C-alpha positions in Angstrom: -14.4 7.8 15.0 -14.0 8.0 18.8 -10.5 7.7 20.3 -11.3 4.6 22.4 -12.3 2.7 19.3 -9.2 3.7 17.4 -7.0 2.6 20.3 -8.7 -0.8 20.2 -8.1 -1.1 16.5 -4.5 -0.2 16.7 -4.0 -2.8 19.4 -5.8 -5.5 17.3 -3.8 -4.7 14.2 -0.5 -4.7 16.2 -1.3 -8.1 17.6 -2.2 -9.6 14.2 0.8 -8.2 12.5 3.6 -9.2 14.8 5.3 -11.4 12.1 4.7 -9.1 9.2 7.7 -8.0 7.1 9.1 -4.5 7.7 7.5 -3.1 4.5 4.1 -4.1 5.9 4.5 -3.4 9.6 2.6 -1.2 12.0 4.6 1.8 10.8 3.2 1.2 7.3 -0.3 0.9 8.8 0.0 4.1 10.8 1.2 6.0 7.7 -1.8 4.6 5.7 -4.2 5.7 8.6 -2.6 9.2 8.5 -3.0 9.3 4.7 -6.7 8.3 5.0 -7.4 11.0 7.5 -5.8 13.6 5.3 -7.5 12.5 2.1 -10.9 12.2 3.8 -10.9 16.0 4.6 -11.5 16.7 0.9 -14.7 14.7 0.6 -18.1 14.7 2.1 -20.1 11.8 3.6 -17.0 9.7 4.3 -17.8 7.0 6.9 -14.8 7.4 9.1 -15.6 4.3 11.2 -15.4 2.2 8.1 -12.4 3.9 6.6 -10.2 4.0 9.6 -11.1 0.5 10.7 -10.2 -0.7 7.2 -7.0 1.3 7.3 -5.9 -0.4 10.5 -6.9 -3.9 9.4 -6.1 -3.8 5.7 -2.9 -5.9 6.0 -3.8 -8.3 8.9 -3.1 -11.0 6.4 -0.3 -10.6 3.8 1.8 -12.9 1.7 5.2 -12.6 0.2 5.1 -10.5 -3.0 6.5 -13.4 -5.0 3.8 -15.8 -3.7 1.0 -17.0 -5.9 -1.3 -16.3 -2.9 -0.4 -12.6 -2.9 -3.3 -11.7 -5.3 -5.8 -13.1 -2.8 -4.2 -11.4 0.3 -6.8 -8.6 0.5 -9.7 -11.0 0.2 -8.3 -13.1 3.0 -7.5 -10.0 5.1 -11.1 -8.8 4.6 -12.5 -12.0 5.9 -10.2 -12.1 8.9 -10.9 -8.4 9.6 -14.6 -9.1 9.7 -13.9 -11.7 12.4 -11.6 -9.5 14.4 -14.1 -6.6 14.4 -16.6 -8.6 16.2 -14.4 -8.3 19.2 -15.3 -4.6 19.2 -19.0 -4.0 20.2 -18.7 -0.4 19.2 -18.5 -1.3 15.5 -21.9 -1.5 13.9 -22.7 -4.9 12.4 -24.4 -3.5 9.3 -21.1 -1.9 8.3 -19.2 -5.1 8.1 -19.9 -5.7 4.4 -18.8 -2.2 3.6 -15.6 -2.8 5.6 -14.9 -6.0 3.7 -15.2 -4.3 0.3 -12.9 -1.4 1.4 -10.2 -3.9 2.5 -10.6 -6.2 -0.6 -10.3 -3.3 -3.0 -7.2 -1.7 -1.5 -4.7 -4.1 -3.0 -3.1 -3.4 -6.4 -2.7 -7.1 -7.0 -6.4 -7.9 -6.4 -7.5 -5.7 -9.3 -10.8 -5.1 -7.5 -12.5 -1.8 -8.4 -13.0 0.6 -5.5 -16.8 1.2 -5.5 -17.2 3.5 -2.5 -15.4 6.7 -1.5 -14.0 4.9 1.5 -12.5 2.2 -0.8 -11.1 4.8 -3.1 -9.4 6.7 -0.3 -7.9 3.6 1.3 -6.7 2.4 -2.1 -5.0 5.8 -2.7 -3.6 6.0 0.9 -2.0 2.6 0.6 -0.5 3.4 -2.9 0.9 6.7 -1.7 3.0 4.8 0.8 4.6 3.0 -2.2 5.8 6.3 -3.6 8.4 8.9 -2.7 11.3 8.3 -0.2 9.3 5.9 1.9 8.3 4.0 -1.3 11.9 3.7 -2.3 12.9 2.4 1.2 10.0 -0.2 1.2 10.9 -1.3 -2.3 14.5 -2.1 -1.3 13.4 -3.9 1.8 11.3 -6.3 -0.2 14.0 -6.7 -2.9 16.6 -7.4 -0.2 14.3 -10.0 1.4 14.2 -11.9 -1.9 17.9 -11.4 -2.6 17.2 -9.4 -5.7 20.1 -7.4 -7.2 19.8 -3.6 -7.3 19.8 -3.6 -11.1 20.7 -5.5 -14.2 24.6 -5.7 -14.3 25.1 -4.3 -17.7 21.8 -2.4 -18.4 20.7 -0.8 -15.1 18.2 1.5 -16.8 15.8 -0.8 -18.6 14.4 2.0 -20.7 17.6 2.7 -22.6 17.3 -0.4 -24.9 13.8 -1.4 -23.7 14.9 -4.6 -22.3 12.2 -6.8 -20.7 11.5 -5.9 -17.1 12.4 -8.4 -14.5 11.5 -7.1 -11.1 11.9 -10.5 -9.4 15.7 -10.3 -10.0 16.3 -6.5 -10.3 14.8 -4.0 -7.8 15.1 -1.0 -10.1 12.8 -2.8 -12.6 10.0 -2.7 -10.1 10.0 1.1 -10.3 9.1 0.8 -14.0 6.8 -2.2 -13.8 4.6 -0.8 -11.0 5.7 2.1 -8.8 6.0 4.9 -11.4 2.6 3.9 -12.9 0.7 4.3 -9.6 0.1 8.0 -10.0 -2.1 7.2 -13.0 -4.1 4.7 -11.1 -5.1 6.9 -8.2 -8.8 7.8 -7.6 -8.7 11.2 -5.8 -7.3 14.5 -6.9 -5.8 15.1 -3.4 -3.8 11.9 -3.7 -2.7 12.6 -7.3 -1.3 16.0 -6.1 0.8 14.3 -3.5 1.8 11.5 -5.9 3.2 13.9 -8.5 5.8 15.3 -6.1 6.7 11.8 -4.9 7.1 10.4 -8.4 9.4 13.2 -9.4 11.5 12.4 -6.3 11.7 8.8 -7.4 12.7 9.7 -10.9 15.4 12.0 -9.5 16.6 9.2 -7.3 16.9 6.9 -10.3 18.8 9.5 -12.3 21.4 9.9 -9.5 21.5 6.1 -9.1 22.4 5.6 -12.7 25.0 8.4 -12.6 26.7 6.8 -9.6 26.7 3.4 -11.3 28.4 4.9 -14.3 31.4 6.3 -12.4 
């Protein structure tokens, strides 16, 4: 991908995401782009125009995590992205359908299988940003937005007595419902290697959190 095209894409994404919440802002997008560039180095025949365009535009439409529309966000983003990309004459028309699939498949909530290497890389790149220190920070941003408590008042660790998970009310529960499972749902070995270290960091964080809550 040439530098001029990437500058245009970043500008389009920034304009489209002015009202996005802090967990899905341009800082998130730029981290996902960086992840995509790193992961793509391990694979041949990756269409970088499709991959990086999708990375910049994957969240041009997003809905609150507690919204019924959230499961359709990536489909809506793909449609909107296909309109936005027509503002860029450098992007080849025949690649638009590829682009749409890559964006549609990136979302965990959509449950769309990533059929191309570009889709697999973006899916992994986005999920990596939900892990590690940055994943913890983003999780608490979302939980705070919805006025969720840090944890259950009497059973902060849901695994002790296997209480039902309730991540709408307790932020910690989201770690067990989704985040700690993401490593097993990654496509590429390069992403899995990064994820292992990040998941260990999150588990260590939870251990310290429970210890401090017990004081």
